[in-house]
GUVO-205342 format. One record per residue (C-alpha): y, x negated, z negated; residue in three letters. Coordinates in steps of 0.25 Angstrom, whole numbers, padded with zeros to 4 digits, always signed. Last residue first. Example, Ala and Ser with C-alpha at 12.3 -4.5 7.8 and 13.67 -1.06 7.14 Angstrom:
! residues 2
-0004-0055-0029SER-0018-0049-0031ALA
! end
This chain:
! residues 240
-0084+0062+0069GLY-0077+0073+0070SER-0069+0083+0059VAL-0069+0098+0058PRO-0059+0104+0050LEU-0065+0109+0037VAL-0057+0125+0038ILE-0053+0131+0023LEU-0050+0121+0011GLU-0044+0127+0002GLU-0031+0119-0002PHE-0029+0118-0019HIS-0017+0114-0028ASN-0006+0113-0017MET-0003+0128-0016ASP-0010+0140-0009GLU-0018+0131-0001PHE-0025+0133+0013SER-0034+0122+0020CYS-0039+0117+0032PHE-0048+0105+0032THR-0049+0091+0035PRO-0062+0085+0032PRO-0065+0081+0018LYS-0060+0067+0013LEU-0065+0053+0008GLU-0052+0045+0008LEU-0057+0031+0016VAL-0052+0019+0006PRO-0057+0028-0006ALA-0059+0018-0017ARG-0048+0006-0013ARG-0039+0014-0007GLN-0039+0024-0017ILE-0037+0015-0027ASP-0026+0006-0019LYS-0018+0020-0018ALA-0020+0022-0034VAL-0014+0009-0037GLU-0002+0008-0028ASP+0001+0024-0033LEU+0001+0018-0049MET+0010+0007-0047ALA+0019+0013-0038HIS+0018+0025-0047TRP+0023+0015-0060ARG+0033+0009-0049ALA+0040+0023-0048LEU+0041+0029-0062ALA+0053+0020-0063GLU+0061+0029-0053GLU+0057+0042-0057ASP+0051+0052-0050PHE+0053+0064-0043TRP+0049+0078-0049ASP+0039+0086-0042THR+0032+0078-0035VAL+0018+0082-0028TYR+0005+0077-0032ALA-0006+0071-0026PHE-0006+0072-0012THR-0015+0065-0001ILE-0008+0061+0010HIS-0008+0061+0026PHE+0007+0056+0031VAL+0012+0063+0043TYR+0019+0056+0051THR+0013+0063+0065ASP+0014+0076+0061HIS+0026+0073+0052ASP+0036+0085+0058PRO+0022+0094+0056HIS+0015+0098+0070ARG+0013+0114+0071TYR+0003+0122+0079GLY-0010+0122+0069PHE-0018+0117+0079LEU-0009+0107+0086ASP-0006+0102+0072ALA-0020+0101+0071LEU-0023+0093+0083ARG-0011+0082+0079ASN-0014+0080+0063ARG-0031+0080+0068TRP-0026+0069+0079ASP-0017+0063+0068MET-0028+0060+0058LEU-0039+0054+0069ALA-0026+0045+0074ARG-0026+0040+0059ARG-0041+0040+0057ASP-0042+0030+0069ALA-0031+0023+0063GLU-0039+0020+0052THR-0040+0025+0038ALA-0031+0036+0041GLY-0018+0037+0031GLU-0015+0043+0017LEU-0004+0045+0007THR-0008+0047-0009LEU-0002+0058-0018GLY+0011+0062-0021THR+0016+0049-0030PRO+0011+0039-0017LEU-0003+0032-0014ALA-0005+0024-0001GLU-0010+0024+0010VAL-0024+0031+0006VAL-0036+0030+0017LYS-0039+0042+0027MET-0051+0043+0036GLN-0052+0052+0051PHE-0063+0060+0058ALA-0058+0068+0071PRO-0054+0081+0074GLY-0064+0092+0075PRO-0060+0104+0083SER-0051+0115+0076PHE-0055+0130+0081GLY-0054+0133+0065ALA-0042+0127+0062VAL-0033+0136+0070ARG-0041+0147+0064GLN-0037+0141+0051ALA-0023+0142+0055LEU-0022+0155+0057ILE-0028+0158+0045ALA-0020+0149+0036THR-0009+0153+0042MET-0011+0167+0039ASP-0013+0164+0024GLU+0001+0155+0024ILE+0009+0170+0030PRO+0015+0168+0044THR+0030+0167+0042GLU+0032+0155+0051LEU+0024+0163+0063PRO+0012+0156+0069VAL+0012+0148+0083ASP+0021+0139+0080VAL+0012+0134+0068PRO+0020+0131+0054TRP+0023+0116+0050TYR+0034+0112+0060GLY+0043+0125+0061GLU+0044+0129+0048THR+0035+0138+0036ARG+0032+0126+0026ARG+0033+0132+0013TYR+0021+0142+0015GLU+0012+0130+0021ILE+0005+0127+0035ILE-0006+0116+0038GLY-0002+0103+0036GLN-0011+0093+0043PHE-0021+0081+0037LEU-0018+0084+0022THR-0026+0076+0013MET-0030+0082+0001HIS-0031+0082-0014LEU-0034+0097-0019SER-0045+0096-0030SER-0035+0084-0036LEU-0025+0094-0039PRO-0011+0091-0033THR-0002+0085-0044PHE+0012+0090-0045ALA+0019+0078-0050LEU+0030+0075-0059GLN+0022+0076-0070ARG+0014+0064-0065ALA+0024+0055-0067GLU+0019+0047-0078PRO+0007+0046-0071MET-0005+0049-0075ASP-0006+0061-0064LEU-0003+0051-0054TYR-0016+0041-0057ARG-0024+0054-0058GLN-0022+0056-0044ARG-0026+0041-0042ALA-0039+0045-0047ASP-0042+0059-0042ALA-0039+0050-0027LEU-0050+0040-0032ALA-0060+0050-0034ARG-0057+0059-0022GLU-0060+0048-0014THR-0071+0043-0020GLU-0078+0057-0017THR-0082+0069-0024GLY-0076+0078-0017PRO-0070+0073-0003MET-0053+0075-0003LEU-0048+0086+0005HIS-0043+0084+0019CYS-0032+0093+0024VAL-0027+0103+0034VAL-0017+0114+0027THR-0014+0127+0024ASN-0004+0133+0016GLY+0001+0140+0003PRO+0011+0133-0006GLU+0011+0141-0021PRO+0015+0132-0029LEU+0011+0121-0036PHE+0012+0116-0051THR+0020+0103-0054GLY+0029+0109-0065SER+0040+0107-0055ALA+0035+0115-0045ASP+0025+0113-0033TYR+0024+0116-0018ARG+0038+0123-0018THR+0045+0120-0030GLY+0044+0105-0027PHE+0037+0103-0013HIS+0049+0093-0009ARG+0051+0085-0020PRO+0065+0088-0027PRO+0078+0084-0020ALA+0087+0072-0024ALA+0074+0063-0022ASN+0077+0046-0021SER+0079+0047-0036LYS+0069+0054-0042ARG+0060+0045-0034ALA+0047+0050-0026TYR+0052+0045-0012THR+0055+0032-0020GLN+0039+0030-0021LEU+0038+0029-0006ARG+0047+0015-0007ALA+0037+0009-0017ALA+0024+0013-0008LEU+0032+0007+0002SER+0036-0007-0002THR+0019-0007-0009GLN+0014-0004+0004ASP-0001+0001+0000MET
! end
């Protein structure tokens, strides 16, 4: 991990760097860290149960919980941990570029899930891929394809799903894959950053040692009511 880069990234979580509250504060979660209703759907890869990947990430998440600033984070349940492959639609994101161009923006979420489920049901197999951890941040882990071939496979999946769903987010080509552990409810004081820098560096190295390639379930179309649980509806086929 590039230590200079990590230090710079940590500044984005500092109180002095942020005049406004965290982006999802008040819609996704409240000040107590309780997740609020925010229904939608998505395509994710959950952790494979009973694996060293699951154990390593559980240990990492506990390191976050043991930090003094844990009270300034809204933690997702261990059972919900996943990597988003392609973002579906969500209640508070009914805007052009985030919604199928051929479906009215006011369509209820449950109807949208049924519509997209019909589209996903005909999805032809996508290429297999493997993921690795790049770095740890206060909100979780950033990931990338383990090899260049994996990175091409990921883009193939995202391009085909964008065509299938009928929209492309502005960050479609630059999307950073990740596994979220928590959301910031209150920005960090400057003195906390050095403490987090050391812990996050240790966490990333530990996962990279124990799970150099993450063991993930196949991409799955899921629905959700909030960030506590992602209900698996349709497993997408994988070739190879």
